[in-house]
N, C-alpha and C positions, 0 to 999 in steps of 0.2 A: 476401447473397453472391451469386454467378453462378447464374443458374437452370438451367443445363445440369448442374449436379450435384446431385443429389437429397438426399443426407444427410452428415452430418458425415465417416462412415466413407469417402464418396467423396473428400472433401477430403483427408483424411488420406494416403489412398492414392495421390492425384495428387501431393501434396507429397513422398512416398517416391519417388515416380518423377520427381523433380526436374523437375515441370512448372512452369515460371516463371510463366506466367501465373496458375495457381492460386495459388501463393506469393504472387505480388503481390497478388492479390486478397483473400487470407487477411490479408496484412499490412495493405492498405487497411481492410478491414472492422474489424479488433480495434484496431489502433494507436491511434485517437483515446481509446478508453476506457482504453487501458493506459498512454497518457501521463498521463492523470488519476491513475491508479495512482503513476506514477513521479515526477510532480510531488508528491505528498504526502511522497514518502520523500525527496526531493533538496533540496539547499540552493539550486541555481540551476537556471535553465531548461537550460542547456547540461549539466548534470549529470543532470538528468532524462532528455534527449535520448541521453545515453551509457546510461543504464540500459536505455532503451528499445530501443535497437539492440542491445546484449549480449544482452537478454530475448529477441527474436526469433531472434537467432541461436542461442540455446539451444532457443528453440521448435521451429525447423526441424532442428537437431541430434539432438532428442529426440522428435520428432513420433510415432516409432516406439512411443514408450511410452504413448501415448494409448490407452487400451482401450475408449473408448465409454462407461465409467461416467461419468455426469455429462455436462453440457454440454462443447464443445470450448473455449467461452469461458473456462468455469470453470476447465479445465486449463490455458489460455493464462495466466489472471490468476495461478494459482497458481506458475508458471514465472516471470512477471514479478516477482511479491513477492519470490520466492527470490532472484532476480537483484539486484533492490533492496537485499535485506538484506545480499549479498555486498559491494554498493557501500558500504553503510554500515560494515560490520565493516572494512572496508579504510580507513575515515576514521579507524578507533581511536575510536569513539563511546566519550565518557564518561558515566558516570551519576552524578547527583548523591545520595549515599546518606546526606545528612545528616539526612533527615527518615524517619522510622520510619513505619511504616503507622498504627501505634496512635496519634500524634500528629495524623494527618489526619481533619478532618471527614468524616462520610458526606454525600454529596449527599442532599437532602432529597426528591428524586422521583427518584431514579436518574440514570444518564448519558443516557437518551434524552431527557429533558427539560431537560438541561444548555444546550442552545444553541438559539435560535430559527432560524428560515429567514431565510437572508442568500445573498448573492451567493457562488458559488463561488470567484471570484476572491479575495475577502476571505478566505475561509478557505484558501486557497491560500498566500496573502502570509503570514498569521498563523500557519499551521504551519510556513513557511520561516523565521520569525523565533524559533521555540522552540530551545532547548537540544537539542541532538540525541538524547540518551535521551528526552527527552519526547516530540519529534516523532514517533521510532519506535515506541515504546509506544503512542502516541494512536492512530496510524495502525494498528498491529495490533489493538489492542482495539476500538476504537469503529469503525473503517472497515472492518476485515477480517474482524472476528468472532472473534479468537483469544482463548482464555482466559489468564488469567494464567500458568497453569501452562505453558500452550504457548508464550507469549513467553518467559518464563523459560530454557525449554530452546532455543530458538532463538536467544537472545542469549547464552545463559550467565550469567545472572544470577539472583538469587532471585525467587519471587514477591512477595516483600515490597517490593523494588526496583521490581519492575513495578507495583505498586498504588502507590507512591510517585510513581512516574513521571507514572502517569497521573492522580493527583491534582494534582499541580505543573502538568502541562501544561493541566489544566481550568483552574488558578487563573490562570495566566498568558493563557490566551487569553480567559478573562472581561475580564482588564485590557486586553487589546489591543482587543477589541471594544468595552468602553466607552470607550476613547480615540477609537474611531472612531465612536461612538454609535450602534452596532448593536444594543445592549442595551436601549437606552432607548427 
């Protein structure tokens, strides 16, 4: 960030005063990371760009709500995720509830060992190919750290559906990565 402002509170104050240079700098500083967040929820790059723009509009409208608890980046990320979820809801996301959690195999070593290191482009491409419910739950659980209960509340689904979608996403991603020779 620009050096003449010493802390995040000064950044927020300047944004509240409609300092366009600070707003531009804040956008340029956070936009690349937040674009990555949007790409994980979007089906296309154009949709991700729309999410990003809508998200930063919300950031600048609501920046007065940032109280300094936690990092500004964390607060911006939360706003962007919420905007991405609004976009997803508008797409009338459908969840496949044919599989019950009891039918699903438990991962051998937990989800953290489910995927090897690979290129982010491969992950984004694979995520965008997932059915919508799987994509959103995977993002929220694995990448954003939400619990199944929090996901259920955000998406108005059951925790069982969240668990089912995560398991299905994991299986589909493994299949996709196997086809791309990423898992071998």
